[in-house]
C-alpha positions as semicolon CSV with decimal commas, in nm:
position;residue;x (nm);y (nm);z (nm)
1;M;0,000;0,000;0,000
2;Q;0,130;0,340;-0,092
3;K;0,204;0,562;0,202
4;L;0,004;0,880;0,247
5;R;0,216;1,190;0,256
6;C;0,165;1,415;0,558
7;W;-0,018;1,665;0,337
8;D;-0,251;1,395;0,204
9;F;-0,316;1,261;0,552
10;R;-0,414;1,600;0,690
11;L;-0,643;1,657;0,395
12;A;-0,801;1,312;0,427
13;V;-0,871;1,365;0,797
14;A;-1,013;1,711;0,735
15;I;-1,243;1,583;0,461
16;L;-1,357;1,285;0,667
17;V;-1,437;1,509;0,963
18;T;-1,624;1,746;0,735
19;L;-1,830;1,473;0,571
20;A;-1,894;1,287;0,896
21;T;-2,033;1,591;1,075
22;P;-2,400;1,656;0,986
23;A;-2,362;2,032;1,020
24;L;-2,080;2,026;0,765
25;S;-2,231;1,790;0,509
26;R;-2,348;1,869;0,160
27;A;-2,694;1,924;0,300
28;A;-2,555;2,162;0,558
29;D;-2,718;2,485;0,658
30;S;-2,377;2,657;0,662
31;L;-2,024;2,612;0,535
32;P;-1,781;2,398;0,738
33;D;-1,565;2,546;1,011
34;L;-1,231;2,631;0,849
35;N;-1,054;2,755;1,160
36;A;-0,850;2,439;1,214
37;C;-0,744;2,354;0,859
38;Q;-0,387;2,421;0,742
39;P;-0,256;2,532;0,492
40;V;-0,491;2,730;0,265
41;A;-0,486;2,456;-0,001
42;T;-0,629;2,208;0,251
43;C;-0,910;2,447;0,343
44;L;-0,999;2,504;-0,022
45;Q;-0,993;2,133;-0,098
46;I;-1,245;2,083;0,182
47;L;-1,467;2,334;0,003
48;D;-1,399;2,152;-0,326
49;H;-1,590;1,855;-0,186
50;I;-1,901;2,052;-0,087
51;A;-1,919;2,317;-0,360
52;P;-2,218;2,233;-0,583
53;A;-2,166;2,173;-0,953
54;Q;-2,439;2,418;-1,052
55;D;-2,492;2,778;-0,952
56;M;-2,833;2,810;-0,786
57;G;-2,779;3,182;-0,727
58;A;-2,838;3,165;-0,352
59;L;-2,598;3,310;-0,096
60;P;-2,428;3,011;0,073
61;P;-2,498;3,034;0,448
62;G;-2,178;3,091;0,638
63;A;-2,000;3,275;0,354
64;K;-1,922;3,568;0,581
65;V;-1,771;3,341;0,847
66;A;-1,571;3,154;0,584
67;A;-1,429;3,482;0,455
68;K;-1,313;3,576;0,804
69;Q;-1,158;3,236;0,861
70;L;-0,979;3,220;0,524
71;S;-0,859;3,580;0,539
72;R;-0,597;3,470;0,794
73;F;-0,404;3,334;0,495
74;G;-0,397;3,681;0,335
75;D;-0,340;3,732;-0,037
76;S;-0,270;3,365;-0,106
77;A;-0,627;3,269;-0,010
78;K;-0,771;3,566;-0,197
79;S;-0,576;3,473;-0,510
80;E;-0,698;3,112;-0,496
81;L;-1,059;3,220;-0,447
82;L;-1,034;3,461;-0,741
83;K;-0,913;3,171;-0,958
84;R;-1,213;2,964;-0,856
85;A;-1,444;3,258;-0,914
86;Q;-1,324;3,243;-1,277
87;G;-1,319;2,865;-1,305
88;R;-1,528;2,625;-1,509
89;R;-1,749;2,509;-1,222
90;P;-2,054;2,742;-1,187
91;G;-2,124;2,631;-0,831
92;W;-1,769;2,711;-0,723
93;R;-1,788;3,048;-0,899
94;N;-2,094;3,135;-0,693
95;L;-1,937;3,006;-0,370
96;A;-1,609;3,187;-0,428
97;G;-1,795;3,508;-0,518
98;A;-2,002;3,485;-0,201
99;I;-1,693;3,443;0,018
100;L;-1,510;3,722;-0,161
101;A;-1,813;3,949;-0,113
102;Y;-1,708;3,967;0,253
103;W;-1,332;3,978;0,198
104;P;-1,171;4,245;0,420
105;N;-0,886;4,374;0,202
106;W;-0,874;4,478;-0,163
107;S;-0,636;4,673;-0,383
108;D;-0,654;4,836;-0,726
109;Q;-0,463;4,538;-0,866
110;D;-0,762;4,313;-0,794
111;V;-1,004;4,497;-1,024
112;P;-0,919;4,302;-1,344
113;A;-0,972;3,965;-1,173
114;L;-1,294;4,080;-1,008
115;S;-1,422;4,218;-1,339
116;A;-1,339;3,892;-1,516
117;A;-1,520;3,692;-1,246
118;L;-1,826;3,916;-1,270
119;A;-1,834;3,875;-1,647
120;L;-1,857;3,497;-1,597
121;N;-2,130;3,527;-1,334
122;H;-2,345;3,829;-1,425
123;G;-2,495;3,995;-1,122
124;G;-2,323;3,754;-0,882
125;W;-2,216;3,805;-0,523
126;I;-1,868;3,914;-0,626
127;A;-2,020;4,249;-0,728
128;R;-2,015;4,336;-0,360
129;A;-1,639;4,313;-0,357
130;L;-1,631;4,590;-0,617
131;V;-1,834;4,804;-0,377
132;A;-1,550;4,774;-0,127
133;L;-1,309;4,909;-0,389
134;G;-1,548;5,179;-0,512
135;D;-1,307;5,342;-0,758
136;D;-1,385;5,439;-1,118
137;R;-1,262;5,110;-1,261
138;A;-1,477;4,914;-1,020
139;I;-1,781;5,123;-1,115
140;D;-1,705;5,079;-1,484
141;A;-1,701;4,700;-1,437
142;L;-2,038;4,712;-1,265
143;V;-2,188;4,939;-1,532
144;A;-2,063;4,705;-1,806
145;D;-2,227;4,410;-1,629
146;L;-2,560;4,584;-1,562
147;P;-2,744;4,517;-1,893
148;D;-2,687;4,143;-1,852
149;A;-2,727;4,132;-1,476
150;G;-3,029;4,359;-1,427
151;A;-3,107;4,627;-1,171
152;E;-3,238;4,377;-0,915
153;S;-2,915;4,174;-0,913
154;Q;-2,610;4,212;-0,689
155;T;-2,462;4,433;-0,961
156;G;-2,762;4,665;-0,939
157;F;-2,739;4,661;-0,560
158;A;-2,367;4,746;-0,576
159;L;-2,434;5,044;-0,801
160;T;-2,698;5,177;-0,561
161;Q;-2,453;5,141;-0,274
162;L;-2,199;5,345;-0,469
163;A;-2,452;5,620;-0,546
164;P;-2,435;5,906;-0,616
165;K;-2,086;5,856;-0,757
166;S;-2,191;5,560;-0,971
167;L;-2,505;5,716;-1,115
168;N;-2,339;5,969;-1,344
169;R;-2,171;5,675;-1,516
170;L;-2,517;5,548;-1,611
171;L;-2,606;5,847;-1,829
172;P;-2,451;5,696;-2,145
173;L;-2,679;5,394;-2,103
174;L;-2,980;5,624;-2,079
175;E;-2,909;5,759;-2,425
176;F;-3,053;5,437;-2,566
177;D;-3,426;5,385;-2,615
178;T;-3,595;5,314;-2,281
179;E;-3,701;4,971;-2,410
180;D;-3,336;4,879;-2,457
181;P;-3,205;4,667;-2,164
182;R;-2,913;4,905;-2,122
183;A;-3,143;5,199;-2,053
184;A;-3,413;5,000;-1,874
185;E;-3,175;4,853;-1,616
186;A;-2,996;5,184;-1,565
187;L;-3,332;5,347;-1,491
188;G;-3,401;5,067;-1,244
189;V;-3,078;5,138;-1,054
190;I;-3,154;5,511;-1,034
191;T;-3,509;5,442;-0,919
192;N;-3,376;5,211;-0,647
193;S;-3,123;5,476;-0,543
194;R;-3,387;5,750;-0,498
195;D;-3,262;5,980;-0,220
196;R;-2,901;5,879;-0,283
197;A;-2,940;6,038;-0,627
198;R;-3,055;6,372;-0,489
199;P;-2,710;6,541;-0,495
200;L;-2,700;6,483;-0,873
201;T;-3,040;6,628;-0,959
202;P;-2,915;6,988;-1,004
203;V;-2,638;6,855;-1,230
204;W;-2,881;6,655;-1,441
205;A;-3,123;6,948;-1,461
206;A;-2,840;7,168;-1,590
207;I;-2,745;6,908;-1,853
208;A;-3,108;6,879;-1,967
209;S;-3,136;7,257;-1,999
210;D;-2,806;7,308;-2,183
211;K;-2,886;7,342;-2,553
212;A;-2,517;7,313;-2,635
213;R;-2,523;6,952;-2,516
214;P;-2,596;6,664;-2,756
215;L;-2,967;6,583;-2,775
216;E;-2,911;6,225;-2,657
217;R;-2,735;6,340;-2,340
218;R;-3,008;6,595;-2,259
219;L;-3,271;6,325;-2,296
220;A;-3,063;6,091;-2,079
221;A;-3,050;6,354;-1,802
222;L;-3,429;6,399;-1,816
223;R;-3,482;6,024;-1,797
224;A;-3,251;6,004;-1,496
225;L;-3,453;6,273;-1,319
226;R;-3,776;6,092;-1,408
227;A;-3,637;5,776;-1,246
228;V;-3,557;5,967;-0,927
229;G;-3,919;6,082;-0,916
230;S;-4,051;6,303;-0,637
231;S;-3,712;6,296;-0,463
232;A;-3,598;6,528;-0,744
233;F;-3,887;6,769;-0,680
234;D;-3,656;7,070;-0,642
235;A;-3,540;7,031;-1,003
236;G;-3,887;7,118;-1,129
237;E;-3,831;7,492;-1,150
238;A;-3,529;7,449;-1,378
239;L;-3,716;7,205;-1,604
240;R;-4,040;7,401;-1,659
241;P;-3,902;7,612;-1,948
242;L;-3,833;7,286;-2,134
243;L;-4,207;7,233;-2,177
244;T;-4,184;7,482;-2,465
245;D;-3,847;7,365;-2,594
246;P;-3,834;7,382;-2,977
247;T;-3,711;7,021;-2,988
248;P;-4,026;6,804;-2,962
249;S;-3,850;6,511;-2,797
250;I;-3,712;6,737;-2,523
251;A;-4,052;6,895;-2,460
252;A;-4,222;6,553;-2,444
253;E;-3,958;6,405;-2,212
254;A;-3,970;6,715;-1,991
255;R;-4,346;6,676;-1,954
256;Q;-4,310;6,314;-1,843
257;T;-4,027;6,405;-1,606
258;L;-4,218;6,693;-1,444
259;S;-4,513;6,460;-1,395
260;A;-4,291;6,204;-1,220
261;L;-4,154;6,484;-1,001
262;G;-4,505;6,593;-0,909
263;D;-4,447;6,944;-1,038
264;R;-4,746;7,177;-1,021
265;S;-4,697;7,289;-1,382
266;V;-4,838;6,956;-1,508
267;A;-5,082;6,875;-1,227
268;D;-5,385;6,949;-1,446
269;E;-5,246;6,726;-1,721
270;A;-5,196;6,442;-1,472
271;L;-5,570;6,436;-1,415
272;S;-5,644;6,384;-1,784
273;G;-5,781;6,035;-1,833
274;C;-5,716;5,954;-1,466
275;V;-6,061;5,846;-1,348
276;P;-6,186;5,561;-1,130
277;S;-6,213;5,236;-1,322
278;D;-6,538;5,144;-1,144
279;Q;-6,476;4,782;-1,245
280;R;-6,608;4,579;-0,953
281;F;-6,455;4,245;-1,041
282;L;-6,120;4,352;-1,177
283;E;-5,877;4,133;-0,984
284;P;-5,651;4,035;-0,822
285;D;-5,554;4,362;-0,656
286;M;-5,435;4,607;-0,920
287;P;-5,734;4,785;-1,077
288;E;-5,645;5,011;-1,367
289;G;-5,698;5,321;-1,158
290;S;-5,416;5,217;-0,926
291;Y;-5,159;5,337;-1,178
292;C;-5,327;5,676;-1,185
293;L;-5,328;5,691;-0,807
294;L;-4,958;5,616;-0,789
295;K;-4,900;5,896;-1,039
296;L;-5,121;6,143;-0,850
297;A;-4,945;6,059;-0,523
298;A;-4,641;6,251;-0,650
299;F;-4,834;6,581;-0,651
300;R;-4,827;6,639;-0,277
301;D;-4,784;7,016;-0,328
302;S;-5,088;7,041;-0,557
303;L;-5,363;6,903;-0,337
304;D;-5,601;7,179;-0,438
305;V;-5,581;7,044;-0,792
306;I;-5,569;6,666;-0,741
307;G;-5,755;6,638;-0,409
308;P;-6,110;6,626;-0,550
309;R;-6,003;6,352;-0,791
310;L;-5,860;6,150;-0,501
311;I;-6,198;6,172;-0,330
312;A;-6,362;6,045;-0,649
313;F;-6,127;5,745;-0,643
314;A;-6,205;5,687;-0,275
315;T;-6,570;5,633;-0,372
316;S;-6,491;5,387;-0,653
317;R;-6,705;5,072;-0,674
318;N;-6,379;4,877;-0,688
319;G;-6,279;4,823;-0,326
320;A;-5,909;4,776;-0,398
321;E;-5,904;5,106;-0,584
322;A;-6,099;5,289;-0,313
323;A;-5,874;5,152;-0,039
324;L;-5,562;5,260;-0,226
325;A;-5,708;5,608;-0,283
326;I;-5,773;5,643;0,089
327;D;-5,415;5,537;0,156
328;V;-5,284;5,806;-0,084
329;I;-5,508;6,064;0,083
330;S;-5,358;5,961;0,415
331;Q;-5,001;5,986;0,286
332;L;-5,054;6,329;0,136
333;G;-5,238;6,461;0,442
334;Y;-5,542;6,572;0,242
335;R;-5,761;6,665;0,537
336;A;-6,043;6,797;0,321
337;A;-6,127;6,431;0,255
338;E;-6,188;6,353;0,623
339;P;-6,572;6,351;0,600
340;R;-6,541;6,104;0,311
341;L;-6,315;5,883;0,522
342;I;-6,557;5,883;0,813
343;A;-6,835;5,777;0,575
344;A;-6,607;5,505;0,430
345;L;-6,593;5,334;0,770
346;G;-6,942;5,208;0,691
347;S;-6,843;5,052;0,359
348;P;-6,964;4,693;0,307
349;D;-6,615;4,622;0,169
350;W;-6,390;4,551;0,468
351;R;-6,081;4,671;0,277
352;V;-6,227;5,020;0,243
353;A;-6,333;5,029;0,608
354;Y;-5,987;4,916;0,717
355;A;-5,811;5,177;0,501
356;A;-6,040;5,452;0,631
357;A;-5,982;5,352;0,993
358;A;-5,605;5,360;0,940
359;A;-5,618;5,699;0,765
360;L;-5,828;5,858;1,038
361;G;-5,567;5,746;1,288
362;V;-5,311;5,940;1,084
363;F;-5,525;6,254;1,072
364;G;-5,597;6,240;1,445
365;S;-5,917;6,446;1,427
366;S;-6,162;6,426;1,717
367;D;-6,449;6,444;1,466
368;S;-6,381;6,080;1,380
369;L;-6,406;5,952;1,740
370;P;-6,775;5,844;1,739
371;A;-6,743;5,655;1,409
372;L;-6,414;5,490;1,510
373;Y;-6,563;5,384;1,842
374;R;-6,861;5,224;1,668
375;I;-6,643;5,035;1,417
376;S;-6,403;4,920;1,689
377;R;-6,699;4,753;1,863
378;E;-6,931;4,646;1,583
379;H;-6,741;4,557;1,264
380;W;-6,766;4,189;1,174
381;L;-6,394;4,147;1,095
382;P;-6,154;4,146;1,396
383;E;-5,869;4,304;1,198
384;V;-6,084;4,606;1,115
385;R;-6,194;4,636;1,478
386;T;-5,829;4,623;1,588
387;Q;-5,724;4,894;1,342
388;A;-6,016;5,114;1,446
389;Q;-5,917;5,072;1,812
390;Q;-5,555;5,164;1,736
391;S;-5,671;5,476;1,553
392;L;-5,915;5,558;1,832
393;D;-5,632;5,541;2,087
394;A;-5,410;5,754;1,861
395;V;-5,674;6,027;1,837
396;K;-5,742;6,023;2,211
397;T;-5,374;6,044;2,307
398;G;-5,282;6,298;2,041
399;A;-5,017;6,065;1,895
400;P;-5,119;6,017;1,527
401;L;-5,026;5,698;1,345
402;Y;-4,779;5,689;1,058
403;P;-4,940;5,658;0,714
404;K;-4,908;5,331;0,527
405;T;-4,718;5,325;0,199
406;T;-4,898;5,271;-0,129
407;W;-4,656;4,995;-0,226
408;S;-4,725;4,785;0,083
409;L;-5,095;4,855;0,049
410;L;-5,101;4,717;-0,303
411;H;-4,935;4,395;-0,194
412;D;-5,035;4,304;0,155
413;S;-5,145;4,579;0,389
414;V;-5,514;4,605;0,311
415;I;-5,558;4,385;0,007
416;D;-5,421;4,073;0,177
417;I;-5,448;4,156;0,544
418;V;-5,588;3,812;0,634
419;P;-5,395;3,550;0,435
420;E;-5,460;3,182;0,495
421;K;-5,136;3,133;0,689
422;E;-5,274;2,871;0,925
423;A;-5,320;2,603;0,659
424;N;-5,322;2,321;0,916
425;Y;-5,579;2,489;1,137
426;R;-5,901;2,288;1,158
427;C;-6,215;2,343;1,363
428;G;-6,457;2,056;1,413
429;T;-6,767;2,253;1,509
430;W;-6,860;2,612;1,444
431;E;-7,148;2,802;1,599
432;W;-7,360;3,082;1,459
433;R;-7,636;3,236;1,671
434;G;-7,679;2,917;1,870
435;Q;-7,675;2,687;1,567
436;S;-7,396;2,432;1,527
437;L;-7,227;2,427;1,186
438;H;-7,012;2,151;1,041
439;T;-6,778;2,177;0,744
440;P;-6,962;2,044;0,438
441;A;-6,836;1,712;0,307
442;S;-6,873;1,832;-0,052
443;Y;-6,966;2,133;-0,260
444;L;-7,122;2,200;-0,597
445;R;-6,913;2,269;-0,905
446;S;-7,201;2,266;-1,153
447;V;-7,561;2,386;-1,126
448;R;-7,841;2,350;-1,379
449;V;-8,053;2,658;-1,430
450;A;-8,328;2,742;-1,676
451;G;-8,179;2,734;-2,024
452;G;-7,848;2,566;-1,944
453;A;-7,584;2,504;-1,678
454;L;-7,325;2,703;-1,483
455;T;-6,988;2,548;-1,401
456;A;-6,717;2,659;-1,158
457;V;-6,364;2,647;-1,302
458;D;-6,063;2,683;-1,072
459;N;-5,719;2,611;-1,217
460;G;-5,524;2,795;-0,949
461;E;-5,257;3,026;-1,085
462;W;-5,359;2,928;-1,439
463;G;-5,695;3,100;-1,405
464;G;-6,057;2,996;-1,409
465;G;-6,405;3,138;-1,435
466;L;-6,779;3,089;-1,416
467;E;-6,876;2,913;-1,738
468;W;-7,226;2,935;-1,888
469;T;-7,328;2,649;-2,117
470;P;-7,670;2,722;-2,271
471;L;-7,891;2,449;-2,415
472;S;-7,836;2,608;-2,754
473;G;-7,532;2,810;-2,854
474;P;-7,165;2,805;-2,758
475;P;-7,044;2,813;-2,395
476;R;-6,891;3,133;-2,260
477;S;-6,726;3,265;-1,946
478;I;-6,939;3,517;-1,759
479;L;-6,685;3,575;-1,478
480;K;-6,316;3,551;-1,565
481;V;-6,168;3,473;-1,226
482;N;-6,122;3,146;-1,036
483;V;-6,453;3,006;-0,905
484;S;-6,431;2,713;-0,662
485;A;-6,791;2,646;-0,552
486;L;-7,152;2,726;-0,638
487;E;-7,479;2,743;-0,447
488;P;-7,812;2,753;-0,634
489;I;-8,053;3,042;-0,576
490;E;-8,368;3,144;-0,755
491;G;-8,281;3,234;-1,113
492;G;-7,908;3,164;-1,082
493;V;-7,626;3,090;-0,838
494;L;-7,399;3,226;-0,573
495;A;-7,040;3,178;-0,692
496;L;-6,738;3,163;-0,460
497;A;-6,453;3,340;-0,641
498;G;-6,092;3,405;-0,546
499;L;-5,728;3,303;-0,555
500;A;-5,445;3,248;-0,308
501;H;-5,114;3,244;-0,493
502;M;-4,786;3,415;-0,400
503;S;-4,871;3,775;-0,302
504;S;-5,236;3,748;-0,406
505;N;-5,501;3,632;-0,161
506;Y;-5,854;3,750;-0,227
507;G;-6,205;3,613;-0,227
508;Y;-6,564;3,722;-0,275
509;V;-6,912;3,586;-0,343
510;V;-7,090;3,685;-0,662
511;R;-7,462;3,658;-0,726
512;A;-7,523;3,562;-1,088
513;R;-7,879;3,588;-1,222
514;L;-8,000;3,554;-1,578
515;T;-8,192;3,864;-1,685
516;G;-8,328;3,824;-2,033
517;K;-8,041;3,700;-2,248
518;D;-7,760;3,828;-2,027
519;W;-7,622;3,760;-1,682
520;D;-7,637;4,018;-1,404
521;L;-7,339;3,989;-1,169
522;Q;-7,336;4,150;-0,825
523;E;-7,086;4,114;-0,543
524;V;-7,269;4,022;-0,224
525;A;-6,981;3,948;0,015
526;R;-6,614;4,053;0,010
527;L;-6,423;3,787;0,203
528;P;-6,094;3,818;0,396
529;G;-5,894;3,607;0,152
530;R;-5,969;3,301;-0,061
531;F;-6,231;3,062;0,075
532;S;-6,281;2,707;-0,048
533;N;-6,637;2,600;0,025
534;L;-6,989;2,736;0,010
535;S;-7,312;2,609;0,163
536;E;-7,662;2,719;0,268
537;V;-7,706;2,724;0,647
538;T;-8,070;2,827;0,671
539;Q;-8,304;2,960;0,406
540;G;-8,146;3,277;0,272
541;T;-7,838;3,249;0,493
542;Y;-7,513;3,110;0,353
543;A;-7,166;3,025;0,481
544;A;-6,830;3,058;0,308
545;W;-6,574;2,819;0,456
546;S;-6,197;2,837;0,483
547;A;-5,942;2,653;0,696
548;R;-5,968;2,903;0,977
549;R;-6,287;3,107;0,932
550;V;-6,651;3,075;0,844
551;V;-6,821;3,389;0,713
552;L;-7,201;3,407;0,724
553;F;-7,383;3,621;0,468
554;S;-7,705;3,671;0,280
555;E;-7,770;3,820;-0,062
556;R;-7,776;4,158;0,113
557;G;-7,425;4,131;0,255
558;I;-7,208;3,986;0,531
559;L;-7,376;3,896;0,861
560;G;-7,070;3,800;1,066
561;L;-6,822;3,529;1,160
562;A;-6,905;3,193;1,313
563;E;-6,736;3,102;1,640
564;C;-6,518;2,794;1,666
565;K;-6,640;2,553;1,935
566;R;-6,388;2,278;1,849
């Protein structure tokens, strides 16, 4: 048998210890402890045995600790990691980049190797090492990688961390059409930088206004300011003369930029075509009017102009749109809308009532106390009662709440306030007004009505609908959203609609009745998330069932929640 050299023996022992220890195995939650291995080659060969073949893009847990442990070997370890970051094995490239992202010492001489590694792994973790260097060559490497990596990658993150210095280097990319990836990703980085870009806004405004500059560079500066948005508000005064610039493309771009800044000069124009959608069943949670509301939210210094339109949105038949409008009103501090918000507490749509309760807590007006007190005691949904109580306390103590942000509202604050997180929750017996309720063993997916049949279609994320198949003629969808269950009523059905997928979680009950040759659709109950079952409890009273709640309703609206009796 051939003798093991001392080097080989140490390596064999280190690898065996690594593989024998569950915490250090391939399925480990973190990288192995490298404190005891010697020399650097032994440590790296240990990592050779656990580095995956493929790059899954994730940050390996323990990369920061590994960087600290390997940095004791100095430049020799860094050099070896840089070689692996440029190697053939994608998994090792990702692992090496992640460790190097936390490396403590860098020099100008490392830029070529870091740039080469980044070019092999666009948007990878090694971009963070270039942040540590932060010089012009490092920024140039990141800018060159951006079109392939994207603004939401580590490259995009690195450029935002190096703002404002890095942002001027993006102007050449903005000279391309905004549909071009080079311009689109550069705009994304500037948008993500926001307040970090503020020191550059006077510079960009001067470039945009300088007629001696090339047209492409002036347009690039305007696009950069548009990406900064309302954080560049102070640049508005310098840009207003460009609205009448003799170059049409400059005038058009200036108009878009001033609108993004929320400049008063274009407030009236922002209202053009910006009206409530009034589409009741537009789902999941982004009615068309939401885009208008996000645009109007920039005009915080023109409330006399846009305020009445915000109130119109707050009365939209689409609850998601109305709730978002109330949130924008709250953010902008448009106190003239307070009577409308007090009235909105009585909305049959719980999302609108919740948004109004939150906004009144921001305003802190004593006029809202009676209505908030009533909602905090009487609303059928506990989350609305809780919000009303928080706002009530805020008004009483004179400590107003902070307004919610439109972005969070669109995704989870009001629209998805009650997701079905407790999937394993089960209740054996529910009780409603002294009557015991039991989860139905089955539910209807198809109901025959005069002249044909209605069918519930629920394909999850792939869509669904309420399909009408007449006795004569082709079938058609009368509601283009997932429908999971039906309950027959006179002249039609109650349909349980909704979806729970990723950030979306919504549900409602629609009454569908055939009137003449067409179907009349009316929402009768807005539910707190997607529900899965529907049944009649007593004549004219129905229950929508989920894993953790049972909502009772009639064709006139929601009656309340059943109580779990186990």
